[in-house]
BATI-996373 format. One record per residue (C-alpha): residue number from 1; residue in three letters; x, y, z. Coordinates in Angstrom, 1 decimal, m for minus. Example, Ala and Ser with C-alpha at 12.3 -4.5 7.8 and 13.67 -1.06 7.14 Angstrom:
2
+-----+---------+--------+--------+--------+
! num ! residuo !      x !      y !      z !
+-----+---------+--------+--------+--------+
!   1 !     ala !   12.3 !   m4.5 !    7.8 !
!   2 !     ser !   13.7 !   m1.1 !    7.1 !
+-----+---------+--------+--------+--------+
***
This chain:
232
+-----+---------+--------+--------+--------+
! num ! residuo !      x !      y !      z !
+-----+---------+--------+--------+--------+
!   1 !     met !    7.2 !    5.6 !   21.4 !
!   2 !     gln !    9.9 !    3.6 !   23.3 !
!   3 !     tyr !   12.1 !    0.5 !   22.7 !
!   4 !     asp !   13.5 !   m1.9 !   24.9 !
!   5 !     lys !   17.2 !   m3.7 !   25.1 !
!   6 !     ile !   18.7 !   m1.8 !   22.5 !
!   7 !     val !   22.4 !   m2.9 !   21.3 !
!   8 !     gln !   24.8 !   m1.1 !   18.8 !
!   9 !     gly !   26.3 !   m2.9 !   15.9 !
!  10 !     lys !   27.9 !   m2.6 !   12.4 !
!  11 !     phe !   25.9 !   m3.3 !    9.5 !
!  12 !     ile !   27.5 !   m5.5 !    6.8 !
!  13 !     ser !   25.3 !   m6.6 !    4.2 !
!  14 !     arg !   21.6 !   m7.0 !    3.3 !
!  15 !     pro !   21.0 !  m10.4 !    1.5 !
!  16 !     asn !   17.3 !   m9.3 !    0.8 !
!  17 !     arg !   14.8 !   m6.6 !    2.1 !
!  18 !     phe !   13.9 !   m8.6 !    5.3 !
!  19 !     ile !   17.0 !   m9.6 !    6.8 !
!  20 !     ala !   20.5 !   m8.1 !    7.3 !
!  21 !     lys !   24.0 !   m9.3 !    8.5 !
!  22 !     val !   25.3 !   m7.1 !   11.6 !
!  23 !     leu !   28.2 !   m7.5 !   13.6 !
!  24 !     ile !   27.3 !   m7.1 !   17.4 !
!  25 !     glu !   30.4 !   m7.4 !   20.0 !
!  26 !     gly !   32.4 !   m9.1 !   17.1 !
!  27 !     ile !   29.8 !  m11.6 !   16.3 !
!  28 !     glu !   27.9 !  m11.7 !   12.9 !
!  29 !     his !   24.4 !  m12.0 !   13.5 !
!  30 !     thr !   21.3 !  m12.5 !   11.2 !
!  31 !     val !   18.7 !   m9.7 !   12.1 !
!  32 !     his !   15.4 !   m8.6 !   10.9 !
!  33 !     val !   15.1 !   m5.5 !    9.1 !
!  34 !     lys !   12.0 !   m3.5 !   10.2 !
!  35 !     asn !   11.7 !   m1.8 !    6.9 !
!  36 !     thr !   11.1 !   m3.4 !    3.4 !
!  37 !     gly !   12.2 !   m0.1 !    1.6 !
!  38 !     arg !   15.1 !    0.0 !   m0.3 !
!  39 !     cys !   16.9 !    2.4 !    2.4 !
!  40 !     arg !   20.4 !    2.0 !    0.2 !
!  41 !     glu !   21.6 !    5.3 !    1.1 !
!  42 !     leu !   21.2 !    4.3 !    4.9 !
!  43 !     leu !   22.6 !    0.7 !    4.9 !
!  44 !     thr !   26.1 !    0.9 !    3.8 !
!  45 !     tyr !   29.0 !   m1.3 !    4.9 !
!  46 !     gly !   30.2 !   m0.4 !    8.1 !
!  47 !     thr !   27.8 !    2.0 !    9.4 !
!  48 !     thr !   26.5 !    2.0 !   13.1 !
!  49 !     val !   23.1 !    0.5 !   13.4 !
!  50 !     phe !   20.7 !    0.1 !   16.6 !
!  51 !     leu !   19.0 !   m3.1 !   17.2 !
!  52 !     glu !   16.1 !   m4.1 !   19.8 !
!  53 !     lys !   16.6 !   m7.6 !   21.3 !
!  54 !     ala !   13.7 !   m9.8 !   20.7 !
!  55 !     ser !   11.8 !  m10.9 !   23.9 !
!  56 !     asn !   11.3 !  m14.3 !   22.6 !
!  57 !     pro !   14.5 !  m16.2 !   23.1 !
!  58 !     glu !   13.1 !  m18.9 !   20.6 !
!  59 !     arg !   12.6 !  m16.6 !   17.7 !
!  60 !     lys !   15.1 !  m17.2 !   14.6 !
!  61 !     thr !   16.1 !  m13.7 !   14.2 !
!  62 !     gln !   17.2 !  m12.3 !   17.8 !
!  63 !     tyr !   17.4 !   m8.7 !   16.8 !
!  64 !     asp !   15.5 !   m6.2 !   15.1 !
!  65 !     leu !   17.3 !   m3.3 !   13.2 !
!  66 !     val !   15.5 !   m0.1 !   14.1 !
!  67 !     ala !   17.6 !    3.1 !   13.8 !
!  68 !     val !   20.9 !    3.8 !   11.6 !
!  69 !     met !   23.5 !    6.6 !   11.9 !
!  70 !     lys !   23.7 !    7.9 !    8.6 !
!  71 !     thr !   27.3 !    9.5 !    7.7 !
!  72 !     tyr !   28.1 !   11.9 !    5.1 !
!  73 !     thr !   31.4 !   12.4 !    2.9 !
!  74 !     asp !   31.6 !   15.9 !    3.7 !
!  75 !     glu !   31.8 !   17.8 !    7.0 !
!  76 !     arg !   28.2 !   17.3 !    8.0 !
!  77 !     glu !   27.7 !   15.5 !   11.4 !
!  78 !     pro !   26.2 !   12.1 !   11.3 !
!  79 !     leu !   22.5 !   11.8 !   11.6 !
!  80 !     leu !   20.5 !    9.5 !   13.6 !
!  81 !     ile !   17.5 !    8.1 !   11.5 !
!  82 !     asn !   14.8 !    5.8 !   13.0 !
!  83 !     met !   14.0 !    3.3 !   10.1 !
!  84 !     asp !   11.5 !    1.3 !   11.6 !
!  85 !     ser !    8.4 !    1.1 !    9.4 !
!  86 !     gly !    6.0 !    0.4 !   12.3 !
!  87 !     ala !    7.2 !    3.4 !   14.4 !
!  88 !     pro !    5.7 !    6.3 !   12.7 !
!  89 !     asn !    2.3 !    5.0 !   13.3 !
!  90 !     ile !    3.0 !    4.2 !   16.8 !
!  91 !     ala !    4.4 !    7.7 !   17.4 !
!  92 !     ala !    1.6 !    9.5 !   15.2 !
!  93 !     tyr !   m1.0 !    7.6 !   17.4 !
!  94 !     glu !    0.6 !    8.7 !   20.6 !
!  95 !     trp !    0.8 !   12.3 !   19.1 !
!  96 !     ile !   m3.0 !   12.3 !   18.0 !
!  97 !     leu !   m4.4 !   10.9 !   21.0 !
!  98 !     ser !   m2.6 !   13.3 !   23.4 !
!  99 !     lys !   m4.2 !   16.1 !   21.4 !
! 100 !     ala !   m7.7 !   14.4 !   20.9 !
! 101 !     asn !   m7.8 !   13.5 !   24.8 !
! 102 !     glu !   m7.6 !   17.3 !   25.5 !
! 103 !     lys !  m10.8 !   17.6 !   23.6 !
! 104 !     gly !  m12.4 !   14.7 !   24.6 !
! 105 !     his !  m12.4 !   13.0 !   21.0 !
! 106 !     lys !  m12.2 !    9.2 !   20.5 !
! 107 !     val !   m9.0 !    8.0 !   18.3 !
! 108 !     arg !   m9.1 !    4.6 !   16.4 !
! 109 !     lys !   m6.6 !    2.8 !   14.4 !
! 110 !     glu !   m6.8 !    0.7 !   11.3 !
! 111 !     val !  m10.3 !    2.0 !   10.3 !
! 112 !     ala !  m11.9 !    0.5 !    7.2 !
! 113 !     tyr !  m12.8 !    3.1 !    4.6 !
! 114 !     gly !  m13.8 !    2.2 !    1.3 !
! 115 !     asp !  m11.3 !   m0.6 !   m0.2 !
! 116 !     ser !   m8.6 !    0.6 !    2.1 !
! 117 !     arg !   m7.8 !    0.5 !    5.9 !
! 118 !     leu !   m6.8 !    4.0 !    6.9 !
! 119 !     asp !   m4.3 !    4.2 !    9.8 !
! 120 !     ile !   m6.3 !    6.6 !   12.2 !
! 121 !     cys !   m9.8 !    8.0 !   12.5 !
! 122 !     val !  m10.5 !   10.7 !   15.2 !
! 123 !     glu !  m14.3 !   11.0 !   16.1 !
! 124 !     glu !  m15.3 !   14.2 !   17.6 !
! 125 !     ile !  m17.9 !   14.3 !   20.2 !
! 126 !     gly !  m20.4 !   15.7 !   17.7 !
! 127 !     gly !  m19.8 !   12.9 !   15.5 !
! 128 !     ala !  m17.5 !   14.7 !   12.6 !
! 129 !     lys !  m14.8 !   12.4 !   11.6 !
! 130 !     thr !  m11.2 !   12.9 !   10.5 !
! 131 !     phe !   m9.1 !   10.1 !    8.7 !
! 132 !     ile !   m5.6 !   10.4 !    8.7 !
! 133 !     glu !   m3.1 !    8.2 !    6.5 !
! 134 !     val !    0.6 !    8.0 !    8.1 !
! 135 !     lys !    3.7 !    7.7 !    6.0 !
! 136 !     gly !    7.1 !    7.4 !    7.5 !
! 137 !     val !    9.9 !    9.1 !    5.8 !
! 138 !     thr !   13.5 !    7.9 !    5.9 !
! 139 !     leu !   14.9 !    9.5 !    2.7 !
! 140 !     glu !   16.9 !   12.4 !    3.2 !
! 141 !     cys !   19.1 !   14.5 !    0.6 !
! 142 !     asp !   20.7 !   17.6 !    1.5 !
! 143 !     gly !   18.5 !   18.5 !    4.0 !
! 144 !     val !   15.3 !   17.7 !    2.2 !
! 145 !     ala !   13.2 !   14.6 !    3.2 !
! 146 !     met !   11.4 !   12.7 !    0.6 !
! 147 !     phe !    8.9 !   10.1 !    0.0 !
! 148 !     pro !    8.8 !    7.5 !   m1.3 !
! 149 !     asp !   12.1 !    5.7 !   m1.9 !
! 150 !     ala !   10.5 !    3.2 !   m4.2 !
! 151 !     pro !    7.2 !    3.4 !   m6.2 !
! 152 !     thr !    4.2 !    2.8 !   m4.1 !
! 153 !     glu !    0.9 !    1.8 !   m5.7 !
! 154 !     arg !   m0.6 !    1.4 !   m2.2 !
! 155 !     gly !    0.5 !    4.9 !   m1.2 !
! 156 !     val !   m1.4 !    6.2 !   m4.4 !
! 157 !     lys !   m4.6 !    4.2 !   m3.4 !
! 158 !     his !   m4.6 !    5.4 !    0.3 !
! 159 !     ile !   m4.4 !    9.3 !   m1.0 !
! 160 !     lys !   m7.3 !    8.7 !   m3.5 !
! 161 !     glu !   m9.3 !    7.3 !   m0.6 !
! 162 !     leu !   m8.5 !   10.4 !    1.6 !
! 163 !     val !  m10.1 !   12.3 !   m1.4 !
! 164 !     his !  m13.1 !   10.0 !   m1.4 !
! 165 !     cys !  m13.4 !   11.1 !    2.4 !
! 166 !     val !  m13.3 !   14.6 !    1.7 !
! 167 !     gln !  m15.9 !   14.4 !   m1.0 !
! 168 !     glu !  m18.3 !   12.5 !    1.6 !
! 169 !     gly !  m18.2 !   15.6 !    3.9 !
! 170 !     his !  m15.2 !   14.4 !    6.3 !
! 171 !     lys !  m11.9 !   15.8 !    7.1 !
! 172 !     ala !   m8.6 !   14.0 !    5.9 !
! 173 !     tyr !   m4.8 !   14.4 !    6.3 !
! 174 !     ile !   m1.9 !   12.5 !    5.0 !
! 175 !     leu !    0.8 !   12.8 !    7.7 !
! 176 !     phe !    4.4 !   12.4 !    6.8 !
! 177 !     val !    6.5 !   11.3 !    9.8 !
! 178 !     val !   10.2 !   12.4 !    8.9 !
! 179 !     gln !   12.0 !    9.8 !   11.3 !
! 180 !     met !   14.9 !   12.3 !   12.0 !
! 181 !     lys !   15.6 !   15.8 !   13.0 !
! 182 !     gly !   17.6 !   18.5 !   10.8 !
! 183 !     ile !   15.2 !   18.6 !    7.9 !
! 184 !     ser !   14.8 !   22.0 !    6.1 !
! 185 !     lys !   11.6 !   20.8 !    4.3 !
! 186 !     phe !    9.7 !   17.8 !    2.8 !
! 187 !     arg !    8.7 !   17.3 !   m0.8 !
! 188 !     pro !    7.3 !   14.2 !   m2.8 !
! 189 !     asn !   10.0 !   12.1 !   m4.5 !
! 190 !     glu !    8.7 !   12.8 !   m7.9 !
! 191 !     glu !   11.8 !   11.2 !   m9.8 !
! 192 !     met !   11.0 !    8.1 !   m8.0 !
! 193 !     his !    7.3 !    7.8 !   m8.5 !
! 194 !     pro !    5.6 !   10.8 !  m10.5 !
! 195 !     glu !    2.1 !    9.4 !  m10.1 !
! 196 !     phe !    2.4 !    9.6 !   m6.1 !
! 197 !     ala !    3.7 !   13.5 !   m6.5 !
! 198 !     glu !    0.8 !   14.3 !   m8.9 !
! 199 !     thr !   m1.7 !   12.3 !   m6.9 !
! 200 !     leu !   m0.5 !   14.4 !   m3.9 !
! 201 !     arg !   m1.0 !   17.6 !   m5.4 !
! 202 !     glu !   m4.5 !   16.7 !   m6.8 !
! 203 !     ala !   m5.4 !   15.5 !   m3.3 !
! 204 !     lys !   m4.2 !   19.1 !   m2.0 !
! 205 !     glu !   m6.4 !   20.7 !   m4.5 !
! 206 !     ala !   m9.3 !   18.6 !   m3.5 !
! 207 !     gly !   m9.0 !   19.6 !    0.3 !
! 208 !     val !   m6.8 !   16.9 !    1.8 !
! 209 !     gly !   m4.5 !   18.4 !    4.3 !
! 210 !     ile !   m0.9 !   17.6 !    3.9 !
! 211 !     ile !    1.4 !   17.7 !    6.9 !
! 212 !     ala !    5.0 !   16.8 !    7.7 !
! 213 !     met !    6.4 !   16.5 !   11.1 !
! 214 !     asp !    9.8 !   15.9 !   12.2 !
! 215 !     cys !   10.7 !   13.6 !   15.2 !
! 216 !     leu !   13.2 !   13.8 !   18.0 !
! 217 !     val !   15.1 !   10.4 !   17.6 !
! 218 !     thr !   17.3 !    8.5 !   20.1 !
! 219 !     lys !   18.5 !    4.9 !   20.0 !
! 220 !     asp !   15.8 !    3.7 !   21.9 !
! 221 !     ser !   12.7 !    6.1 !   21.4 !
! 222 !     met !   10.9 !    8.4 !   18.8 !
! 223 !     ile !    8.5 !   11.3 !   19.4 !
! 224 !     ile !    7.0 !   13.6 !   17.1 !
! 225 !     asp !    8.3 !   17.1 !   17.4 !
! 226 !     lys !    7.9 !   19.9 !   15.0 !
! 227 !     pro !    6.2 !   20.8 !   11.5 !
! 228 !     val !    8.2 !   20.6 !    8.5 !
! 229 !     thr !    7.8 !   22.8 !    5.4 !
! 230 !     val !    5.9 !   20.9 !    2.6 !
! 231 !     glu !    7.0 !   21.7 !   m0.8 !
! 232 !     leu !    4.6 !   20.1 !   m3.4 !
+-----+---------+--------+--------+--------+
***
């Protein structure tokens, strides 16, 4: 996926989960944050952020915060992390579509199933269906990617729907899109949300595939790249 008109700024503060104060070319702007998660370890005072300028000049917030350069107190190099919550679904769709096109399969987005809307459905020529739920991962600790960074009852609900998919004869996967490189493994954030971690383990036992993929991230793009070891 590709952004347009990216500018660089310095993060100042986040008054609420929807907006942030950012310094761009010496001027303070109120910008839209495209991630309602906590992201406290990412958005620290003075850190470098990247923003996409809005195409509509009449919009109240003229910039969307889409990426951040995470810095460390030790000798580790800064890590560029995409934190746009819409990016994982777009990147996943592009990645899955490229694979499906090779086999002539049909790919649909936002497919109703049970009481939920699952992110992606792949329909094979013979009629078999694979349902995929996509989760973006921005939380990193000592080279380990973790999800979620806040309790997510919606995430638990989606995993249970995937189990229902398997029980009804379909294939089902949960795809964790790690919005960065340099990750050694992925694991659920059990300390933050024990129920999510337990539900994920139960889903695997029920036949739901658990996949994590890292991404090639630049200030104006994000592309799914390579598998990451999943540790449940």
